N, C-alpha and C positions, 0 to 999 in steps of 0.2 A: 130131335134136336131141341135143347132147352132154350127157354126164353132168355133174353139179355135185357140190360137196363141202361138208360141214358144217365149222364152225370147228375140230372135233376130227378131221377127215380121213375121215369116213364118206362113201362114194361114193353119191350119189343117182342111180341109173340112169334115163335117159329111156326112154320107151316105144319098144320095138323096138331099143334100143341093146345093144351088146355080145353080138351073136348068137354063140353057141358058147363065150363066156367068162363068161356071166352067172352060172353056178354058182360059178366060181372067185372072181369078184368078191364074190358074196354071202358066201362063206365068209370072205373077207378082212374084209368088213364086220362079220361076227359076231365075228371075232377082235379087231377094234378095239373093238367094244362090250364084249367080255369084259374087255379090259385097262382100259377106262374104268370099268367097274363094280367091278372088284376087283383090278386088276393092280398089281404092285409093280415099281419100278425105282429105280436110284440115279443121281444126277446129280452129277458132279464140278463143284465151284465153283472157278473160277480166282482166284488172288490178283491177276491182272493187270487185272481189270475185271469188268463185269457179265456174267452168263450169260444168253443169249437162248434161250428155248425156242420152237421153231417147229412148225407143223403139218406132217404128212407125209400129203398127200392120197392116199387109196386104198391106204395101206400101213401095216403095223403097226410098232411100235417107237418112235414119237414120245414123248418124255418127258412132254409136257403132256397126252397121252392116257392116262395111268395114274392110277389112284385114289390110290396111295401113292407118294410121292417122298421118298427119303432123300438129303439133301445130304451130299456127302463132299468131302474135300480139306483142305489145310492153309492157314489164312488168318492174315494179320497185321492185317487191317482188315475192317470190315463190308462186305458185298457184297450186290448185288441180283440176283435171278433174275426175268426178265420174260417175260410171255406176250402174245400179240396182243390187240388191243382187243375183238375179237368173241368171245373164248373165254368160255363159260358152263359152269361145272362146279364141283364141290367136291372138295377134296383133303385127304388126311392128309399133313402135311409134317413131317419130322423133320430137325433140324439135328445131324448127326453129324460136322461138321467139327472139326478140331483148331485150337487157338489162341484159344478162348473168344470167338469173334466171332459177331455176329448176321447172319443171312441174311434179307433182306427179299424177300418174294414180292409182285410188283406187276405192273400193266399196263405195257406198253412205253413209253407216253407218257401225258400227262394229269396232273391233280392229284387224282385220286380216292384213296380210302383204300387202304392196303396191309396185308399181314400180316407182322409182325416175328416171326421164329422165333429165339428165344434159343438160345444154344449148349447142346446136350444136351436141348432141349425138343422136344415134339411139339404141333402145333396142327391144328385143323380149319379150313381156309380155304375160303370159297366165293366164286368169281369171278362177279360178277353180270352183267357186260356190260350194265349198266343205263343207259349213256350212250355215245353214239357218240364223244365226245371225252374225257370224264373218268369212265370207269367205276370202280366201287368193288370192293374185295375186303374182306370182313369175316371175322371169326374166331369160333369157338365154343370156349369153354374146356373142357379135358379135366380129368380127376380130379387132375392134378398142379397145376392152377391154381385157386385158390379165390376169386379176385377177383370172379367173377360169382355166387358162392354167398353170400347174405347171412346164412345160418345154417348153416355147415358143421359136421359132426359127425364125430368119430373113431369107428372101429369097433374100435380097439385102441390100443396104445401108439404114441406118435409118436417115431420115430427120426430125429434130425436128420442122420444120415449124414455126420458131420464138418462140417456146415454150420451157420451161425448163424441165429437167429430175430431179425430186425431189427424194431425198433419205431420209429415216427416219434415226434416230440417230444410229450411229455405223454400218451402212451398206453401201456397195459400189459396187465395181466391182472386179471380180476375174476370173481366167482362168478356163477351163473346169476340170482341176485336183484339183482345190481348193487351189493351192499353193500361187500364188501372189494375193494380194488384194490391192485395192485402196479404203480406207475407209474414208468416210466423216463423221465427228463427230462434233456436237455442244454441248458444255457443258453448265451447268447451269449459268456460268459466261459469256456466250455469246462469248466465244473464239472459233473460228472456226478451225478445225483440218482436215488435209488430212494425213492419216496414211498409209504408204506403208509397207506391211508385206510380209513375205515369210515363208511358213510352213516348208521348208527344214532346218534342224538343221545346225546352223553355217553359213547359207547363208545370206549375207547382202542384203537388198533391194537396187534396182538400178533403176535410172531414166536415160535413155540414149536418145540421139538424133539419129533418124533414117531417112532414105530418100535415094534418088538416088545420091545425092552429097556425095563425099567421105570425105569432110571436113566441118562439121557443128558445129556451136557454140550452146551451151546450155545456155540460158539466164534466169536469175532470176531478176525480177524487183519489188522492193517495191514501195509504193505510197508515194508521198510527201517527208517528212523527215524521213520516216520509213527506217529500216535497214534490212539486211538479217542476221538472227541469226543462229549460230551453238549452239544449246541448249545443256545444260549439263543434266546429269541424276544422276547416283551415282558418276560420275567423272566430272571434269570441261569440258566445250565444247571444241572440237578440230576440226581443219580442216587438213586433211591429203592430201598431194600432192604425188601421186604415180609415179613410173617409168613407162615406156611404156609397160612393161609386167605385171604391177600391182602386182609384187612380192615384191617390196620394196617401202617405202614412208617415207616422213618426216612430222612432225606434228607441227602445230601452236596451242598452248594450252593456255586457259585462266588461270589466277591465281585462286587458290581455293577459295571457299566461305568464308573461315575463314579470308582471307586477306582483304575482304571488298573493293576491288578495282573496280572502274567503269571509269577509265581514258580512254582517246582517243588519238590515235597516227595518225597524218596526214603525208602522204608521201611527200617528197620534191616537190616543184613546179618547180624546175629547171631540166635540162637534166641530165641523168646519166653521171657520170664522173669517169674515171679510177683512180685507186690508191687512192680512197677516202672511207670513212666509214660513216655510218648513225649516226647522233647524234641529240639530242633534242636541237634545236636552240632557241626555245622560248616556253613559257607556258602561256596559258590563263586559268583563274580559278585557283583553288588550290586543294591540297590534293588528295583524292582518286577519285575525279571527274574532275581533270584537263584535259586540252586538250593540247597535245604537238605537236608542229610543227617540223618535222624532216627536216634535211638538209644534204647534202653531205659535209663532212669536211675532212681536211687533217689530216693524222696521226701525232700526237704530241708525244714527248718523244724520238724521234729518228731523226738523221740527215743524209740526203743523201749527202755524200761527193763527190765533183766533182774533175776533173783533175786540175792540177796546172794552175793558171791564171797568165799571164804575161803582160796583157794589160787591159785597161778599159772595164768593163762589167756591166750588170744589174743583180742583184741577184734575186733569186727566193725563196719564203718562204719555209722553211723546208730543205734548202740545206746548206752545209758547203763548205768553199773555202780555199785552200792552195794558198797563194798569194806571188808571187816572184817579188820583186821590184829591183832585181839586175840591170836591164837595165834602171831603172828610176821609178819615182813616178807613182802610179796607182790610178784610181778612181773607187770605187764600188758604183753604183747607186742602192738604195733600191727600192723594189716593193711597190705598194700601200698596206698599212697595214690593217690587220684585227686582232682583239684581239686574242692574243696567237700565232701569227705568229713569227717564229724565223729565224734568219740568223746568221751563225757562220763564223769566219775567223781565220786564223793562219798565222803568219809571217814565210813563208816557208824557207827563206835563212838567217834570222836574219839581214835584211837590212832595216827595217822600220825606224831605227834611221838615216840612210843615205838618203834613198828615202822613204818618208812617204806615207802611205795609206790615201786617202781622201774618206770619206763616205758621199754621198750626198743623202738627203731624196727625196721622191717622191712629187713633186709639193709643196704644202704649209704645208705638214706634218712636224713634229718636231722630233728632236733627243734630248732626255733628256730635253724636254721643250723648246728647242731653234730651230729657223728656220735656223741657220747657219750650214754649213756642219761640220762634225766631222773629225779632223785630228788625226791619230794614228801614233806616231813617236817613240814608245818604241820598242827596239830590242826584238825579240821573243814574241811579244804580241800575245795573243790568247784570244778571247772573243766571246760572243754571244749577239746579239741584239734581244730584245723581244718587240713586239708592244703591247701597253696597251690601249691607247685611243687618242683622238684628242688633249687633253691638254698636255700630256707628250710625246706622240708619241712613238718612239723607246727608250727603256732603255737598258743599258748594264748590263749583269750578267756575273760573272766569270765562266769559264768552270771547 
């Protein structure tokens, strides 16, 4: 009776068979069993088509009779490596091919399951030979694949090794209690979202700067001409500036949607100045989309009255002066004018008719359209000068 062979090539010697060579064949069988149990081999995978692994009856070296198989070669497309339908074994399979392609380990024919070995990955695959026509190959996840572990835990820091962590839609990161979540969301309109939520009722989401330093800035930086938006929901968007205890705060709030406003305000380019207010100095564009440039302006509509003047002085815009010419004529020098600037004066002792007040303009500026100084010689005169422009300069208005 002739010898037979297992699907992995081990020779099953019949009674009385192989007289004189029984020992040699037994040693070969042991070597085959050794490579099945722990042997390593590499298998080049061709870019020209599938790679077929076949049994080598009664001899060592068959690739499919090794425990560990490393696939090598350069691929431009996914390829298959096949084994006969009756092979039953388990393998450590590593895809070391170049070209970032998947190698699929499968039976030669049939519609059973197969083992896809991604480029650079290692899987444990067990060939079941569980059906004569459509046998299946299943896989066991290794430490590098966490899909089968429903509660994986790290034993140290996670190094992404220059790779990305990909989240599917509306899933992200949360704490062990499920309260805080950082959700990454991509909508159908390709607008990317990072949603920070908190399961605790009434508790607002918070992003804070942490570290060893006690004073850390939290920076938000758009790209190019992009802006940082405080978005609205049922109400207009608001930015709240809290007190140090976060128990009080003031809000900057956008106009409502119904107003249709999209204007822009730019802060002053000059330094902060005391006793001034913010005003729109100029506007580019127009209407609801205009851009307003703010500036620091002096308060108008009120006069800051000064102590009595008895000698020549230089006036300041926004101030008023009681002028006493009892001791002789006095000159008041005007400041450089800006539109709307005002200077007021009053004849303190009723002596302007005896000792006149002379008002001298700044440089080449004008008074009532003239570059000549203005002489005030009316007893008890009281008036205000208002600067209008370079053509007329300072004009008088009655108090």
